[in-house]
ROTORDREN-234961 format. One record per atom (N, C-alpha, C): z negated, y negated, x negated; residue in one letter. Coordinates in steps of 0.001 Angstrom, whole numbers, plus 500000, padded with zeros to 6 digits. Example, Ala and Ser with C-alpha at 12.3 -4.5 7.8 and 13.67 -1.06 7.14 Angstrom:
2
492200505690486810A492200504500487700A492200503300486800A492920502250487150S492860501060486330S492130499970487100S
END
This chain:
292
500045501102499156X499917499799500047X500033499038498985X499151498900497709X499485497493497169X500755497226496416X501547498237496341X503055498224496255X503558497334497316X503430497607498182X504171497334499396X504057495005499714X502554495444499924X501616493694499789X502351492910498485X502636493189497410X503161492776496587X504995492275496684X505343493326497623X506644493166497543X506906492055499387X505924492386499980X506484491204500984X505254490087501123X504154489898499885X503854488654500123X502453488320500865X502591486978500759X501175486928501495X501205486124502763X502648486200503421X502849485405504410X501924485917505576X501608484299506023X500486485208507295X501011486116509029X500174486923508671X500219488092509822X500498489086508911X501876488783508310X502516490045507821X501861491124507164X500902491082506358X499784492025506098X499300493292507272X498572492536507783X498421493093509126X499448493287510117X500595492933510387X501556493539511170X501630495073510288X501841494755508957X502563495938507958X501120497245508522X499987496718508760X498512497893508648X498963498443510225X499553497673511353X499722498553512403X501466498871512416X502141498600511723X503072499585511785X502708500891510811X501956500723509871X501509501847508996X500907502708509605X500073502670511136X499305503265511990X500299503899513237X501718503362513650X502384504084514572X503833504033514294X504234504064513152X505486504743513050X505821505930513400X505518506752513467X505780507888513875X507112508042514101X508213508517513354X509374509366513905X510100509571512114X510964510963512636X511096511794511854X512605511234511440X512929511942510266X514484511166509545X515779511879510853X516874510622510843X517675511248511537X518785511827511219X518459512168509732X519632512712508829X519006514440508952X517928514289508159X517605516045508005X516627516207508547X515813515522509329X514311515500510177X512822515792510025X513157515762508282X511905515146507479X511045514315508220X509785513939507856X509044513187508511X509696511505507555X509329510611508035X509435509071507607X507851508453507162X508154507849506363X507263507113506311X507312505780506044X506364504195506058X506565502700506315X507285503005504599X508121502175505072X509038501392503444X508595500117503070X509680499259503795X509107497716503914X509261497006505378X508887495443505358X509359494814507004X510156493641505914X510771493025506901X511421491639506421X511275490880507899X511120489637507326X511581488252508908X512404487940508633X513405488038509450X514948487468509834X514416486517510499X515122485029510183X515247484002510975X516685483960511878X517592484760511156X518728484289511957X518619485203513413X519230484507514284X519510485163515698X517862484904516482X516853484902515340X515533484661516079X514992486103516215X515464486861514872X515276488699514893X513581488927515272X513068487899514242X511507488158513635X511344489735512290X510283490280512951X509684491035511849X510487492510512253X510968493126511108X512599494298511357X511475495299510295X511006496340510870X510574497505509893X511204498595509718X511138498972508308X511677500151507615X510682501228507626X511843503121507815X511107503619507284X511815504395506310X510899505211505898X511865505882504515X511337507730504912X512818508237504409X512601509664504932X512388510063503524X511118510925503364X510124512258502167X510967512726501601X511710513097502179X512825514282502052X514268513614500754X514836512832502243X516492512655501549X516510511034501109X515257510342501273X515394508932500817X516377508267501792X516523508289503076X517867508028504067X516769506847504665X517295505613504899X516317503962505138X516831503934506464X516109503466507678X516420503308508841X515327502306509517X516096501202510478X515088500533510861X514638501373512052X513575501053511839X512121501581513015X512637500420514478X512805499229514409X512760498326514956X513676498133515983X515079498220514828X516440498491515914X516554499494516504X515930501108516251X515985502148516731X515278501892517764X514537500972517857X513868501126519860X513761499942520446X515132499226519749X515884498148520822X516374498919521526X516484498186523009X516854498593524218X518456498637524085X519355498738524723X520878499035524923X521417497560524775X520659496977525635X521275495485525820X520435494793524581X519583495058524276X519070494051523205X519955494368522026X520169495506521556X521078496334520593X522556495304520890X523321495789522018X524568495360522006X524410493737522079X523627492521522660X523557491053522538X523186490713520914X523008491717519939X522505491219518916X523868491596518106X524231492096518182X526147492893517625X527129491449518238X526912491565519458X527855490452519547X527778488983519206X526449488637518820X525771487777518054X526660487368516602X526663488893516145X527211488794514546X528363488479514548X528820489818515268X530367489438515904X531081488021515265X530994487236516280X530975486221516458X531389485482515242X530426485505514239X530306484691513053X531903484936512388X532612486590512482X533860486278511625X535227486834512307X534695487661513019X535987488049514104X537156487320514702X538344487750514290X539279486503514655X539440485746513661X539058485477512002X538798484839511367X539086485490509861X539931484760508461X539656485568507916X538740484942506456X537464485118507200X536367485127506339X534878485367507309X534059486276506450X532875486473506437X531717485884505739X531315484696506470X530269484508505353X528704485641504815X528948486700505563X528042487553505089X528833488635503898X529595488354503791X530624489325502917X532166488626502601X531890487555501667X532957487214501351X533972487918500944X534156489514500306X535326490121499746X535371490761501000X535565490716502218X535790491380503221X537636491565502999X538046490524503330X539567490967503182X540272491619502047X539440491076500984X540686491449499778X539823492873500503X539060493313500470X538561495086500654X539687495530501388X539868494876503003X540266495377503720X542086495722503407X542447494628502585X543475494741501966X543523496004500837X542852496223500048X542718497596499157X542553498647499973X542358498872500972X542067500001501552X543118500314502747X543889499259503138X544819499752503608X546169500173502798X545649499834501514X547396500102500527X546827501823499603X545553501865500127X544724503500499699X545385504598500846X544899504133502012X544911504918502954X546356505071503207X547351504354502806X548738504266503100X549191505118501977X548560505221500702X548791506459499869X547975507663499878X547105507712500697X546854509086501114X547612509734502482X547951509064503082X549242509311504259X550533510153503479X551250509202502294X552302509550501326X551830510552500896X550784511245500909X550435512132499738X550050513401500522X550181513535501935X550447514597503183X549098515061503195X547699514114502818X546460514732502899X546219514587504286X547063513556505076X546108513396506463X546854514156507815X546050515147508037X546887515877509254X547551514702510752X548550515991511327X549173514849512611X548450514842513681X548849514324513963X547775514106515401X547332512462515831X546239512594516950X546028510979516883X545181510511515911X545141509882515393X544727508870514546X543220507687515460X542559507141514454X541765506203515521X540637505423513926X540895504081514469X539969503443513687X539105502667514230X537814503634514211X536571503590514997X535796502335514758X535360501863515663X534605500233515075X535752499453514639X536996498891515125X537863498440514595X538097496847514061X536895496416515389X536808495005515145X537929494056515710X538343493193515203X539226492339515816X541112493116515343X541019494181514495X541859495536514300X542670495018512975X542109493877512147X543209493662510990X543870495119510147X542840496047510215X543181497192509451X543846498176510084X544182498258511032X545126499121512028X546501497994511687X546204497254511859X547535496433511964X548408496033511213X547344496455509794X547698496074508658X549045497608508390X548039498330508821X548666500102508079X549959499964509118X550054499404510329X551022499793510958X552407498833510372X552259497422509837X553038496501509495X553226496961508215X552445497950507055X553247497968505851X553989499542505409X553133500479506440X553651501799506332X553776502466507516X553586501736508218X554294502633509595X553181503307510246X552069503649509791X550572504134510691X549996503317511518X550221504670512588X549674504275513649X548405504499514229X547352504208514458X546074504060514774X545528503775516080X545302504639516756X544216504109518191X542877502837517454X542814502395518392X541801501542518191X540584501274519046X539658501615518941X538417501365519499X536911500237518674X536945499670519708X536116498722519232X535116498789521019X533561498649521021X532655499080521661X532587497592522108X532343497821523692X532399496630524706X533852496348524507X534833496031523991X536180495352523505X537225495699524734X537514494613525438X537994494943527104X539640494605526730X540061494828525336X541871494367525260X542203495574525332X543303495380525961X544461496701526456X544591497316525752X544658496929524129X545543497503523097X544306498727522439X543043498386522897X542525499113522403X541876500116523612X541796501416522563X540780502563524010X539590502010524169X539403502626525588X538386502674526390X537163503725525851X536129503076526796X534782504884526308X536032506054526260X536580506188527889X536679507364528389X538340507752527073X538595507360526687X539853507737525564X538922508228524524X537546508063524534X536960508560522701X536504510382523489X537635510852523391X537477512595523775X536927513268522362X535960514621522737X535295515389521400X536724515960521051X536548515634519379X537792516865519513X538971515999519425X539503515259519924X540541514988520031X541530514200518643X540016513677517694X541466512981516480X541180513519514732X542359514096514605X542903514558513407X542147513230512285X542185512321512359X541722511274511601X541033510071511526X539831510173511603X539342508976512103X538587507979511079X538708506891510727X538715505842510261X537520505174510434X536431505122510104X535394504322510294X534674503044508980X535285502164509058X534529501099507822X533737500141508185X532414500453507435X531546499497507407X530882499628509303X530499500993509581X530315501260511113X528773502164510882X528598502749509594X527833503662509676X526211503306509393X526226502038508947X524947501186508383X524383500591509841X525754500921510818X525195500009512329X524739501316513090X524924502843512907X524551503475513673X522883504261513878X522299503564514536X520800503361515237X519874504850515263X520384505762515381X520211506988516114X520813508420515257X520953509552515636X521119510780515176X522300510962516459X521947510712517958X523015511004518453X524217510174518876X524021508829518215X525188508080517652X526218508703516753X525140508768515671X526005509719514405X527113511219514966X526396511533515736X526679512958516139X527955512558516919X527778511519517808X529461511036518745X529854510572517682X529942510003517178X531060509676516166X531809511072515373X531125511626514916X531894512828514376X532765513940515222X531898513997516678X532145514655517388X533750514282517826X534131513508517517X535363513019518077X536468513621517412X536311514489516220X537077515230515045X537506516458515741X538936516405515160X539545517965515598X538854518770514425X538802520060514791X538403521243513787X538734520960512289X540032520410511875X539719520225510964X540558518825510223X540183517552511347X540050516323510949X539112515908509912X540113515001509051X539911514193508104X538710512955508669X538001512644507708X536993511552507816X536969510087507126X537323509347507030X537492508359506124X536631507355506408X535449507357505472X534368506516505463X534125505171504330X533914504155504751X533290503068504322X531608502849504684X531161502703503564X529643501973504029X529398502154502342X527811501537502487X527158501313501178X526157502994500801X526670503507500009X525366504752499325X525222504308498335X523949504522498120X522920504871496286X522009505665495971X521998506031495033X521105507326495166X519785507126495381X519266505749495499X517930505122495858X518325504009496230X517135503572497835X517813502664498650X516139501542497543X516721500357497543X516076499490496651X514612498845497864X513563499220497026X512403498491498087X512335497162497449X512885496232498409X513860494880497690X513853494125499265X512819493097499327X513302492606501110X514385491568501011X514663491441499833X515818490459499500X517504491036499060X517308492409499379X518478493074498648X519678492619499451X521100492382499328X521849491834499880X522395492668501273X522104493648501290X522733494928502666X521517494831503765X520805494165503097X518910494208504187X519964493418505384X521163493102506311X521181491864506950X520636492622508488X521069491413509253X520259491450510703X520531492792511610X521950493197511074X522307493886511817X522911495530511288X522435496020509821X522878496701509445X520901497725509533X520676498657510320X520007499756510628X519739501034509875X520843501584509008X520787502449508662X521514502604507182X520595503315505783X520896503144504846X520981504534504306X522225504982503369X522184505973503002X521864506431501404X521344507738500943X521435507554499591X522171509028499342X522802509685498039X523713510587497776X522879511625498726X521798512092498271X521315513082498947X521451513143500249X521134512042501274X521262512065502832X522768512180502751X523661511585502393X525131512034502728X525301513104502126X525193514042501371X525425515068501084X525072515981502475X523800516032502919X523014516932503761X524131517019505456X524230515701505504X525392515429506441X526381515935506044X527275515570505079X528343516564504822X528111517716505075X527202518562504688X527158520361505010X526972520015506742X526193519344506735X526327519941508581X526900519444509303X528075518754508907X528948518783510024X530222519553509352X529940520176508291X531187521724507982X532245521057507247X531979520053506328X533203519727505147X532672520533503896X534077520529503422X533798521523501877X534252520399500825X535031519084500957X535362518560499891X535396517062500220X535376516608499162X535720515066499274X536170513985498245X536891513114498503X537293512044497439X536904510933497633X537135510029496419X536640508507496709X537490507679495565X537726506387496771X538809506005495478X537719504311495412X537291503737494141X536354502896493871X537324501315494263X538419501701494390X538906499825494626X538899499241496183X538783500540496912X539084500276498169X537344501128498843X537111501114497780X535857501941498554X535484502608499706X536592503969499421X536776504248500780X536375506279500642X535949506614500648X535343508171500720X536873508758502208X537317509534501505X537917510594502264X536958512031502522X536563512635503751X536328514058503326X536738514531504340X536947516289503385X537973517514503905X536815518575504835X537760519443505581X537265520791506419X538172521753505499X539353520948504980X539840521954504722X539768522916502980X539925524020502545X539092524819501440X539384523710500153X538503523537499385X538622522796498298X539900523203497435X540783524672497308X541975524541496811X542848523949496995X543121523374498663X544287522954499373X544561521409499053X542964520919498270X542804519714498525X542896518858496447X542333520200496094X542364519663494376X543464519391494044X544452520634493854X545923520198493136X546558518962493699X546734518776494750X547218517000495518X546744516291494759X545342516269494467X544374514716494213X544849514986492669X544907515714491736X545480515854490506X546595515506490060X547455515970491116X549078515417490458X548912514277491011X548121513564492020X548438512086492201X547757510816490963X546704511621490439X546391510858489309X546771510786487994X548132512204488180X548810512003487301X550180511216487097X550092510579488256X551261509083488597X551053507957487669X552063507559487941X551773506056486972X551661505073487980X550533504873488474X550390503563489503X549071503188489181X548742503387487578X547462502474487540X545697502938488443X545288502837487570X543746502778487972X543396502611488999X543906501575490118X543610501124491612X543890502463492479X545070503596492370X545290505088493022X544486506139492315X543695505507491448X542777506911491102X542014507200491884X541810508722491924X540808508926493149X539971510476492275X538568510282492971X537929511330492174X537540512294493188X537602513733492748X537498514226493802X536143515618493691X535719516070494403X534430516941494207X533859517835495437X533727519452494704X533082519890496490X532072519372496676X531870518916497829X530877518193498174X530779516867498972X530154515734498872X530103514660498909X530277513570497324X531233513541497330X531395512659495601X530130511277495295X529643511772495083X528230510698494587X528243509847493776X529160509230493883X529586508339492994X528862506890492304X527906506492493219X526947505476492754X525986506093492278X525413505786491341X524222506630490836X522932505371490763X
END
């Protein structure tokens, strides 16, 4: 507890808040179902959010906001609407200044992976598509067709909730989504959309250990789930994946259910092309734990 108090400082009421939190945090990890323990609390001025309590899994190190987890659906929806209003429809996100650069890189890498023949035919989905910039770029540059879904969007060119049928999608792309999923049901719902041998494309932040630091840049008002390499490996195995690749330039993982021997030769050949470091892929049987 002394370490925690040093982290949060002596702001009036925050230590007593922690003591109350410590007694009432009962919650199991949404990844491995192990017990969690209080990790830290942070006071958010943005959106008048107030104090947010985070807990950490004693086994896999996954960190989740207990406060976000306990919000009503209406409270959670209202918070997210306030958040996306900061940047959607523009080319700049004040909380993520490299957003457009990364999106551009992601479009180029997804186009390359498709050209390599690693994405199975069928329906493809950009889940959490925002204002559609990534899916639109993939169509314009590579003539790749993605369904787009954004919760609560009423755009006619987006899928409705009824269109999210389990097992429908052979490639599901989710960028900057998993850090917003606040329950096991939400995680399972996302992965249940995949076809039997579907490929999952993921962009989120993954670390060996989540920093015990209230000033950590990734502790944003709508980020509620923080993944360690171990947590991702456990989830990877739970969902039946066999191997993965990672591209540093785009910060994208691709998870495969096909046997490793069906994917690895294609990646080895791809890395021999004279296309530079940008198009280099890291392969692993399991989750590519690149960020240590």
